[in-house]
KELOLUM-775120 format. One line per field, with one value per residue (C-alpha): residue in one letter; residue number from 1; x, y, z. Coordinates in nm, 2 decimals, always signed. Layout:
BEGIN
code: c(a_...);
pos: c(NUM_...);
xx: c(X_...);
yy: c(Y_...);
zz: c(Z_...);
***
This chain:
BEGIN
code: c(m_s_n_h_k_p_i_k_s_a_s_t_s_a_e_e_i_i_e_w_g_e_a_n_k_m_e_t_c_f_d_r_a_a_k_m_k_p_c_p_i_g_e_t_g_a_c_c_k_v_c_h_m_g_p_c_r_l_i_g_k_n_a_e_e_e_a_t_g_v_c_g_a_s_l_s_t_v_a_a_r_n_f_v_r_m_i_a_a_g_t_a_a_h_s_d_h_a_r_d_m_a_n_t_l_l_a_a_a_t_g_e_v_k_d_f_k_i_t_d_v_r_k_l_y_k_v_a_g_i_l_e_i_e_f_e_g_r_p_v_n_d_v_a_k_d_v_a_e_t_f_l_q_d_f_g_r_q_n_g_e_i_n_y_c_k_r_a_p_k_k_t_q_e_r_w_k_k_y_g_i_a_p_r_g_i_d_r_e_v_v_e_a_m_h_r_t_n_i_g_v_d_h_d_a_d_h_l_l_t_h_g_l_r_t_a_l_a_d_g_w_g_g_c_m_i_s_t_d_v_t_d_i_l_f_g_t_p_r_p_i_k_a_e_a_s_f_g_i_f_k_e_d_e_v_n_l_v_v_h_g_h_e_p_s_l_a_e_l_i_v_d_v_v_s_t_d_e_m_i_e_y_a_k_s_k_g_a_k_g_i_n_l_g_g_m_c_c_t_a_n_e_v_l_m_r_h_g);
pos: c(1_2_3_4_5_6_7_8_9_10_11_12_13_14_15_16_17_18_19_20_21_22_23_24_25_26_27_28_29_30_31_32_33_34_35_36_37_38_39_40_41_42_43_44_45_46_47_48_49_50_51_52_53_54_55_56_57_58_59_60_61_62_63_64_65_66_67_68_69_70_71_72_73_74_75_76_77_78_79_80_81_82_83_84_85_86_87_88_89_90_91_92_93_94_95_96_97_98_99_100_101_102_103_104_105_106_107_108_109_110_111_112_113_114_115_116_117_118_119_120_121_122_123_124_125_126_127_128_129_130_131_132_133_134_135_136_137_138_139_140_141_142_143_144_145_146_147_148_149_150_151_152_153_154_155_156_157_158_159_160_161_162_163_164_165_166_167_168_169_170_171_172_173_174_175_176_177_178_179_180_181_182_183_184_185_186_187_188_189_190_191_192_193_194_195_196_197_198_199_200_201_202_203_204_205_206_207_208_209_210_211_212_213_214_215_216_217_218_219_220_221_222_223_224_225_226_227_228_229_230_231_232_233_234_235_236_237_238_239_240_241_242_243_244_245_246_247_248_249_250_251_252_253_254_255_256_257_258_259_260_261_262_263_264_265_266_267_268_269_270_271_272_273_274_275_276_277_278_279_280_281_282_283_284_285_286_287_288_289_290_291_292_293_294_295_296_297_298_299_300_301_302_303_304_305_306_307_308);
xx: c(-4.00_-3.71_-3.58_-3.26_-2.95_-2.75_-2.39_-2.07_-1.79_-1.74_-1.56_-1.74_-1.49_-1.49_-1.82_-1.83_-1.58_-1.79_-2.07_-1.91_-1.78_-2.14_-2.22_-1.98_-2.09_-1.80_-1.84_-1.67_-1.68_-2.01_-2.21_-2.03_-2.17_-2.49_-2.54_-2.32_-2.51_-2.31_-2.38_-2.61_-2.47_-2.08_-2.14_-2.20_-1.90_-2.16_-2.02_-1.71_-1.50_-1.16_-1.18_-1.36_-1.64_-1.84_-1.84_-2.07_-2.39_-2.40_-2.81_-3.10_-3.30_-3.03_-2.74_-2.54_-2.62_-2.64_-2.52_-2.28_-2.03_-1.93_-1.61_-1.77_-1.70_-1.96_-2.04_-1.86_-1.56_-1.64_-1.66_-1.34_-1.17_-1.27_-1.15_-0.82_-0.71_-0.84_-0.59_-0.32_-0.33_-0.33_-0.03_+0.11_+0.06_+0.20_+0.53_+0.62_+0.63_+0.83_+1.07_+1.11_+1.19_+1.45_+1.61_+1.60_+1.83_+2.05_+2.13_+2.16_+2.41_+2.62_+2.64_+2.43_+2.24_+2.35_+2.03_+1.95_+2.14_+2.09_+1.94_+1.79_+2.14_+2.01_+1.70_+1.91_+2.13_+1.79_+1.65_+2.02_+1.93_+1.66_+1.77_+2.09_+2.35_+2.64_+2.69_+2.92_+3.26_+3.13_+3.08_+2.69_+2.67_+2.79_+2.54_+2.29_+2.39_+2.36_+1.99_+1.87_+2.01_+1.85_+1.50_+1.54_+1.58_+1.25_+1.05_+1.16_+1.28_+1.07_+1.08_+1.10_+0.98_+1.05_+1.21_+1.05_+0.77_+1.05_+0.92_+0.56_+0.48_+0.64_+0.24_+0.15_+0.42_+0.34_-0.02_+0.08_+0.33_+0.06_-0.16_+0.06_+0.03_+0.41_+0.47_+0.75_+0.82_+0.60_+0.63_+0.57_+0.26_+0.10_+0.22_+0.06_-0.29_-0.35_-0.26_-0.49_-0.78_-0.72_-0.98_-0.93_-0.69_-0.82_-1.20_-1.23_-1.32_-1.17_-0.81_-0.82_-0.92_-0.58_-0.38_-0.53_-0.45_-0.08_-0.07_-0.21_+0.02_+0.35_+0.21_+0.17_+0.50_+0.70_+0.57_+0.45_+0.73_+0.98_+0.87_+0.78_+1.13_+1.31_+1.15_+1.25_+1.61_+1.60_+1.42_+1.42_+1.18_+0.86_+0.83_+0.54_+0.60_+0.37_+0.13_-0.16_-0.42_-0.73_-0.82_-0.71_-0.35_-0.38_-0.25_-0.33_-0.04_+0.19_+0.22_+0.03_+0.16_-0.01_+0.18_-0.07_+0.00_+0.23_+0.60_+0.79_+1.13_+0.95_+0.79_+1.16_+1.32_+1.04_+1.08_+1.42_+1.31_+1.09_+1.30_+1.60_+1.68_+1.62_+1.27_+1.17_+1.33_+1.12_+0.81_+0.84_+0.97_+0.59_+0.42_+0.43_+0.51_+0.68_+0.60_+0.34_+0.37_+0.07_-0.04_-0.30_-0.33_-0.01_+0.24_+0.08_+0.13_+0.54_+0.59_+0.35_+0.47_+0.87_+0.84_+0.49);
yy: c(-1.24_-1.32_-1.69_-1.64_-1.69_-1.37_-1.47_-1.34_-1.42_-1.49_-1.76_-2.09_-2.23_-1.88_-1.91_-2.30_-2.20_-1.90_-2.16_-2.42_-2.11_-2.03_-2.37_-2.45_-2.08_-1.91_-1.50_-1.35_-1.00_-1.08_-1.15_-0.84_-0.62_-0.71_-0.59_-0.32_-0.10_+0.24_+0.55_+0.76_+1.10_+0.95_+0.72_+1.11_+1.26_+1.52_+1.45_+1.63_+1.51_+1.71_+1.91_+1.83_+2.07_+1.83_+1.58_+1.82_+1.67_+1.91_+1.73_+1.92_+1.94_+2.29_+2.17_+2.17_+2.57_+2.66_+2.39_+2.47_+2.31_+2.48_+2.63_+2.73_+2.47_+2.42_+2.04_+2.07_+2.18_+1.92_+1.65_+1.76_+1.74_+1.38_+1.26_+1.41_+1.25_+0.95_+1.04_+1.13_+0.79_+0.57_+0.76_+0.74_+0.37_+0.33_+0.57_+0.45_+0.07_+0.18_+0.38_+0.01_-0.09_+0.15_+0.13_-0.25_-0.20_+0.07_-0.22_-0.47_-0.23_-0.12_-0.50_-0.43_-0.71_-1.05_-1.19_-0.98_-0.91_-0.69_-1.00_-0.79_-0.62_-0.50_-0.35_-0.18_-0.05_+0.05_+0.25_+0.44_+0.59_+0.72_+0.86_+1.01_+0.80_+0.67_+0.28_+0.18_+0.02_+0.07_-0.17_-0.30_-0.22_+0.15_+0.17_+0.00_+0.27_+0.55_+0.44_+0.41_+0.74_+0.90_+0.72_+0.80_+1.19_+1.21_+1.14_+1.47_+1.68_+2.00_+2.19_+2.09_+1.75_+1.39_+1.19_+0.99_+1.26_+1.31_+0.92_+1.10_+1.20_+1.56_+1.72_+1.54_+1.72_+2.00_+1.97_+1.90_+2.21_+2.40_+2.34_+2.31_+2.00_+1.80_+1.65_+1.80_+1.53_+1.23_+1.30_+1.68_+1.62_+1.42_+1.71_+1.96_+1.74_+1.73_+2.04_+2.22_+1.97_+2.09_+2.35_+2.72_+2.63_+2.56_+2.60_+2.57_+2.25_+2.31_+2.44_+2.15_+1.88_+2.00_+1.89_+1.59_+1.55_+1.63_+1.38_+1.10_+1.20_+1.15_+0.82_+0.66_+0.78_+0.84_+0.55_+0.26_+0.34_+0.35_+0.01_-0.21_-0.10_-0.17_-0.45_-0.58_-0.48_-0.70_-1.04_-1.01_-0.91_-1.08_-1.30_-1.52_-1.86_-2.17_-2.15_-2.24_-2.06_-2.06_-2.33_-2.62_-2.53_-2.67_-3.06_-3.27_-3.46_-3.11_-2.86_-2.56_-2.23_-1.91_-1.55_-1.25_-0.90_-0.64_-0.72_-0.91_-0.88_-1.14_-1.33_-1.42_-1.49_-1.77_-1.92_-1.95_-2.09_-2.33_-2.49_-2.61_-2.95_-2.88_-2.77_-3.02_-3.28_-3.11_-3.14_-3.45_-3.57_-3.46_-3.70_-3.44_-3.52_-3.15_-2.80_-2.61_-2.27_-2.05_-1.67_-1.42_-1.07_-0.85_-1.06_-1.38_-1.23_-1.12_-1.45_-1.58_-1.36_-1.50_-1.85_-2.00);
zz: c(-0.16_-0.36_-0.24_-0.44_-0.21_-0.18_-0.40_-0.14_-0.37_-0.75_-0.74_-0.62_-0.40_-0.21_-0.13_-0.07_+0.22_+0.33_+0.36_+0.56_+0.80_+0.87_+0.91_+1.18_+1.34_+1.22_+1.20_+0.88_+0.71_+0.56_+0.91_+1.04_+0.77_+0.77_+1.10_+1.09_+0.85_+0.75_+0.90_+0.68_+0.75_+0.77_+0.42_+0.25_+0.40_+0.63_+0.98_+1.07_+1.38_+1.33_+1.66_+2.00_+1.94_+1.73_+1.60_+1.37_+1.13_+0.86_+0.73_+0.61_+0.31_+0.21_+0.40_+0.08_+0.03_+0.45_+0.67_+0.87_+1.16_+1.45_+1.32_+1.02_+0.77_+0.49_+0.38_+0.09_+0.32_+0.55_+0.29_+0.10_+0.45_+0.50_+0.17_+0.20_+0.53_+0.36_+0.10_+0.33_+0.54_+0.23_+0.13_+0.48_+0.49_+0.13_+0.16_+0.51_+0.33_+0.10_+0.33_+0.46_+0.16_+0.10_+0.45_+0.37_+0.02_+0.19_+0.50_+0.20_+0.04_+0.31_+0.48_+0.79_+0.71_+0.57_+0.46_+0.14_-0.18_-0.48_-0.72_-1.02_-1.10_-1.43_-1.25_-1.00_-1.31_-1.49_-1.18_-1.13_-1.46_-1.44_-1.08_-1.26_-1.05_-1.24_-1.24_-1.51_-1.34_-1.01_-0.76_-0.75_-0.37_-0.44_-0.67_-0.46_-0.15_-0.42_-0.52_-0.18_-0.02_-0.29_-0.26_+0.12_+0.02_-0.16_+0.19_+0.31_+0.08_+0.12_-0.22_-0.57_-0.71_-0.61_-0.82_-1.02_-1.12_-1.40_-1.55_-1.64_-1.96_-2.05_-2.10_-1.79_-1.61_-1.78_-1.63_-1.32_-1.33_-1.43_-1.11_-0.88_-0.77_-0.86_-0.53_-0.33_-0.08_+0.03_+0.40_+0.35_+0.14_+0.40_+0.70_+0.48_+0.41_+0.79_+0.82_+0.60_+0.70_+1.05_+1.21_+1.15_+0.86_+0.47_+0.45_+0.02_-0.06_-0.43_-0.27_-0.02_-0.29_-0.53_-0.24_-0.22_-0.58_-0.48_-0.22_-0.39_-0.64_-0.37_-0.34_-0.67_-0.82_-0.47_-0.22_-0.43_-0.77_-0.48_-0.30_-0.59_-0.76_-0.42_-0.43_-0.78_-0.70_-0.40_-0.52_-0.89_-1.13_-1.14_-1.48_-1.63_-1.40_-1.36_-1.00_-0.86_-0.68_-0.47_-0.17_-0.38_-0.29_+0.04_+0.14_+0.39_+0.44_+0.48_+0.73_+0.54_+0.60_+0.45_+0.46_+0.47_+0.48_+0.31_+0.41_+0.10_+0.30_+0.52_+0.29_+0.13_+0.42_+0.52_+0.12_+0.23_+0.55_+0.48_+0.17_+0.42_+0.48_+0.80_+0.84_+0.57_+0.80_+1.14_+0.93_+0.84_+1.24_+1.31_+1.07_+0.74_+0.39_+0.37_+0.40_+0.17_+0.13_+0.01_+0.06_+0.10_-0.03_-0.12_+0.01_-0.17_-0.47_-0.40_-0.33_-0.65_-0.89_-0.78_-0.68_-0.80);
***
């Protein structure tokens, strides 16, 4: 039997924090993972919970060739359904965030909100050029309004292609058209993925996976690119900047705030608020020397790239 202690993180400081938590009876994801073993049937994609006649477990020695669910779906169909639904969920998550960012850009451009403004005009003009929106000699906010509305059209588009397909290399675009996987509209591909993976609709695994590719492209060339570009336009394009990372950022004599999640708009406002004289003085009135803002996950990277 090996006496080697399992290493849970490649980071020495993280490993020390995990050990400290365990010593203080704090449950971590590592503890929960040790107690919760993955279902061996679900792990292989062989469990179907799409309808209420199941769940159906497609198992057995010759399951790949012989097993079917109550509806007649084969193992390959069930595995494809499960995978495509995961793609749809991921695309929805990224793209709904992008929708929020596009609406924030629109609100900033029209003056509906006063807390945000166009920070990177050069990036705005670059994006406008890609979208074939005239920008020379026009007010910045008018250009931003057109960019935001054009982005929002990509969510409800029913035919054609989303705007950013044109950013892909020509050969790649030709390949997408050849196989019919160029995304038409972000919401449409997610809805069709959920529709086709439902009971009694599409039982062809290859056909399902082909649409999974289309939905994934709606994510990468739609939601992800839109949110990235809008965030740059509103808050500035990241540049090399001096920064600190890991647990060493915390300070014993300051108020430590940690932002977490995937909402750069909120994080930017927090950066502004904690930097005000009023908040700093309030922290000092409670015995702290100041306010120390850190973060984790996606939002932390947004703050780190722009503010250090």
